[in-house]
MDAnalysis code that builds the backbone (N, CA, C; Angstrom):
import MDAnalysis as mda
import numpy as np

u = mda.Universe.empty(231, n_residues=77, atom_resindex=np.repeat(np.arange(77), 3), trajectory=True)
u.add_TopologyAttr("name", ["N", "CA", "C"] * 77)
u.add_TopologyAttr("resid", np.arange(1, 78))
u.add_TopologyAttr("resname", ["UNK", "UNK", "UNK", "UNK", "UNK", "UNK", "UNK", "UNK", "UNK", "UNK", "UNK", "UNK", "UNK", "UNK", "UNK", "UNK", "UNK", "UNK", "UNK", "UNK", "UNK", "UNK", "UNK", "UNK", "UNK", "UNK", "UNK", "UNK", "UNK", "UNK", "UNK", "UNK", "UNK", "UNK", "UNK", "UNK", "UNK", "UNK", "UNK", "UNK", "UNK", "UNK", "UNK", "UNK", "UNK", "UNK", "UNK", "UNK", "UNK", "UNK", "UNK", "UNK", "UNK", "UNK", "UNK", "UNK", "UNK", "UNK", "UNK", "UNK", "UNK", "UNK", "UNK", "UNK", "UNK", "UNK", "UNK", "UNK", "UNK", "UNK", "UNK", "UNK", "UNK", "UNK", "UNK", "UNK", "UNK"])
u.atoms.positions = np.array([
    [-102.188, 18.414, -114.507],
    [-101.365, 19.392, -113.841],
    [-99.901, 18.986, -113.994],
    [-99.058, 19.948, -114.254],
    [-97.640, 19.683, -114.460],
    [-96.919, 19.811, -113.118],
    [-96.185, 18.784, -112.712],
    [-95.468, 18.891, -111.438],
    [-94.353, 19.925, -111.512],
    [-94.116, 20.594, -110.398],
    [-93.100, 21.649, -110.374],
    [-91.701, 21.125, -110.644],
    [-91.456, 19.846, -110.365],
    [-90.114, 19.301, -110.546],
    [-89.914, 18.659, -111.919],
    [-90.837, 18.871, -112.845],
    [-90.719, 18.338, -114.201],
    [-89.624, 19.119, -114.935],
    [-88.527, 18.469, -115.342],
    [-87.418, 19.198, -115.968],
    [-87.788, 19.864, -117.290],
    [-88.690, 19.250, -118.037],
    [-89.091, 19.861, -119.311],
    [-89.869, 21.144, -119.044],
    [-90.786, 21.092, -118.101],
    [-91.577, 22.273, -117.770],
    [-90.670, 23.383, -117.225],
    [-89.711, 23.031, -116.397],
    [-88.786, 24.021, -115.865],
    [-87.977, 24.666, -116.993],
    [-87.583, 23.871, -117.981],
    [-86.850, 24.419, -119.127],
    [-87.719, 25.386, -119.919],
    [-88.987, 25.056, -120.069],
    [-89.910, 25.949, -120.777],
    [-90.040, 27.263, -120.021],
    [-90.160, 27.178, -118.703],
    [-90.299, 28.392, -117.903],
    [-89.054, 29.283, -117.986],
    [-87.891, 28.687, -118.110],
    [-86.636, 29.454, -118.161],
    [-86.265, 29.900, -119.575],
    [-86.944, 29.387, -120.560],
    [-86.586, 29.702, -121.946],
    [-86.829, 31.182, -122.235],
    [-85.908, 31.800, -122.952],
    [-86.109, 33.211, -123.298],
    [-87.245, 33.341, -124.310],
    [-87.996, 34.394, -124.170],
    [-89.090, 34.634, -125.109],
    [-88.888, 36.008, -125.739],
    [-89.192, 36.077, -127.002],
    [-89.065, 37.340, -127.706],
    [-90.076, 37.338, -128.844],
    [-90.830, 38.380, -128.904],
    [-91.794, 38.528, -129.994],
    [-91.339, 39.709, -130.821],
    [-90.794, 39.424, -131.976],
    [-90.240, 40.505, -132.786],
    [-91.003, 40.725, -134.090],
    [-92.187, 40.158, -134.173],
    [-92.983, 40.326, -135.386],
    [-93.934, 41.498, -135.192],
    [-93.998, 42.374, -136.169],
    [-94.902, 43.515, -136.089],
    [-96.353, 43.053, -136.176],
    [-97.198, 43.712, -135.433],
    [-98.631, 43.425, -135.469],
    [-99.290, 44.528, -136.276],
    [-100.049, 44.132, -137.290],
    [-100.680, 45.122, -138.161],
    [-101.913, 45.720, -137.489],
    [-102.353, 46.861, -138.011],
    [-103.571, 47.497, -137.494],
    [-104.769, 46.578, -137.702],
    [-104.769, 45.846, -138.798],
    [-105.854, 44.897, -139.079],
    [-105.901, 43.798, -138.011],
    [-104.724, 43.292, -137.642],
    [-104.666, 42.261, -136.602],
    [-105.102, 42.817, -135.250],
    [-104.683, 44.039, -134.942],
    [-105.110, 44.672, -133.683],
    [-106.622, 44.831, -133.640],
    [-107.212, 45.237, -134.752],
    [-108.666, 45.411, -134.817],
    [-109.383, 44.074, -134.638],
    [-108.837, 43.018, -135.232],
    [-109.446, 41.697, -135.095],
    [-109.398, 41.223, -133.646],
    [-108.281, 41.446, -132.975],
    [-108.160, 41.058, -131.566],
    [-109.135, 41.863, -130.716],
    [-109.229, 43.158, -130.970],
    [-110.138, 44.010, -130.210],
    [-111.591, 43.576, -130.420],
    [-111.949, 43.215, -131.638],
    [-113.317, 42.775, -131.923],
    [-113.631, 41.466, -131.205],
    [-112.659, 40.565, -131.156],
    [-112.870, 39.277, -130.494],
    [-112.898, 39.396, -128.984],
    [-112.305, 40.447, -128.439],
    [-112.261, 40.611, -126.981],
    [-113.663, 40.728, -126.399],
    [-114.598, 41.252, -127.162],
    [-115.968, 41.431, -126.669],
    [-116.919, 40.361, -127.177],
    [-116.399, 39.394, -127.903],
    [-117.243, 38.328, -128.441],
    [-117.648, 37.370, -127.315],
    [-118.823, 36.784, -127.426],
    [-119.230, 35.822, -126.402],
    [-118.378, 34.564, -126.494],
    [-118.103, 33.976, -125.365],
    [-117.318, 32.742, -125.346],
    [-118.185, 31.536, -125.663],
    [-117.556, 30.393, -125.764],
    [-118.277, 29.142, -125.996],
    [-118.401, 28.439, -124.653],
    [-119.613, 28.094, -124.234],
    [-119.780, 27.413, -122.954],
    [-119.004, 26.096, -122.912],
    [-118.450, 25.787, -121.771],
    [-117.667, 24.573, -121.606],
    [-118.436, 23.321, -121.955],
    [-119.739, 23.325, -121.671],
    [-120.560, 22.151, -121.978],
    [-120.608, 21.887, -123.477],
    [-120.624, 22.949, -124.255],
    [-120.669, 22.808, -125.713],
    [-119.345, 22.230, -126.212],
    [-118.248, 22.730, -125.662],
    [-116.928, 22.249, -126.061],
    [-116.772, 20.776, -125.687],
    [-117.154, 20.444, -124.457],
    [-117.048, 19.063, -123.994],
    [-117.916, 18.131, -124.840],
    [-119.096, 18.580, -125.202],
    [-119.980, 17.756, -126.037],
    [-119.365, 17.516, -127.417],
    [-118.704, 18.528, -127.964],
    [-118.057, 18.372, -129.271],
    [-116.883, 17.403, -129.185],
    [-116.111, 17.500, -128.121],
    [-114.994, 16.562, -127.942],
    [-115.533, 15.144, -127.809],
    [-116.616, 14.978, -127.072],
    [-117.232, 13.654, -126.915],
    [-117.696, 13.125, -128.275],
    [-118.345, 13.999, -129.054],
    [-118.844, 13.591, -130.367],
    [-117.696, 13.125, -131.263],
    [-116.593, 13.868, -131.236],
    [-115.441, 13.491, -132.061],
    [-114.810, 12.184, -131.568],
    [-114.723, 12.017, -130.251],
    [-114.173, 10.775, -129.696],
    [-115.032, 9.593, -130.110],
    [-116.341, 9.777, -130.061],
    [-117.258, 8.707, -130.464],
    [-117.099, 8.383, -131.948],
    [-116.969, 9.409, -132.777],
    [-116.818, 9.202, -134.220],
    [-115.518, 8.472, -134.551],
    [-114.491, 8.672, -133.722],
    [-113.197, 8.034, -133.966],
    [-113.046, 6.715, -133.219],
    [-114.112, 6.275, -132.548],
    [-114.059, 5.007, -131.829],
    [-113.293, 5.077, -130.521],
    [-113.179, 6.276, -129.950],
    [-112.411, 6.442, -128.723],
    [-113.288, 6.894, -127.560],
    [-114.575, 6.555, -127.608],
    [-115.504, 7.010, -126.575],
    [-115.132, 6.455, -125.202],
    [-114.742, 5.200, -125.124],
    [-114.380, 4.609, -123.829],
    [-113.177, 5.340, -123.223],
    [-112.195, 5.664, -124.054],
    [-111.018, 6.385, -123.562],
    [-111.405, 7.782, -123.087],
    [-112.265, 8.454, -123.838],
    [-112.748, 9.780, -123.454],
    [-113.419, 9.724, -122.086],
    [-114.315, 8.774, -121.909],
    [-115.041, 8.650, -120.644],
    [-114.087, 8.326, -119.498],
    [-113.079, 7.512, -119.752],
    [-112.085, 7.189, -118.730],
    [-111.314, 8.442, -118.312],
    [-110.941, 9.250, -119.279],
    [-110.218, 10.489, -118.988],
    [-111.101, 11.435, -118.183],
    [-112.347, 11.559, -118.578],
    [-113.267, 12.436, -117.857],
    [-113.424, 11.986, -116.405],
    [-113.589, 10.688, -116.201],
    [-113.722, 10.173, -114.831],
    [-112.441, 10.399, -114.035],
    [-111.289, 10.226, -114.658],
    [-110.013, 10.421, -113.975],
    [-109.840, 11.865, -113.503],
    [-110.466, 12.788, -114.203],
    [-110.392, 14.200, -113.830],
    [-111.577, 14.627, -112.976],
    [-112.354, 13.643, -112.521],
    [-113.468, 13.941, -111.633],
    [-114.641, 14.604, -112.303],
    [-114.772, 14.397, -113.592],
    [-115.885, 15.003, -114.330],
    [-116.758, 13.907, -114.908],
    [-118.033, 14.151, -114.889],
    [-118.955, 13.203, -115.487],
    [-118.878, 13.349, -117.002],
    [-118.816, 12.271, -117.737],
    [-118.808, 12.377, -119.194],
    [-120.055, 13.094, -119.690],
    [-119.904, 13.930, -120.696],
    [-121.036, 14.683, -121.220],
    [-121.982, 13.756, -121.979],
    [-123.187, 14.182, -122.072],
    [-124.204, 13.432, -122.815],
    [-124.245, 13.969, -124.241],
    [-124.524, 13.098, -125.203],
    [-124.632, 13.597, -126.587],
    [-125.822, 14.527, -126.720],
    [-125.693, 15.496, -127.627],
    [-126.788, 16.457, -127.843],
    [-127.578, 16.096, -129.060],
])
């Protein structure tokens, strides 16, 4: 969670935003098609992150982060 008094976060919130790029009909159709697509369950995402952490030798760090956020580390599938 980002603290409200974080100066970088406050700068991001105050930054002007402008989207001046045209969106094509093809892009609109792709977004509309994805809007009704099924999502990926959080357990699947967490398991993939765990698998990648294990493959990179960072499993202990992953588990520490999960515990720090009050979540039980996922089990491999």
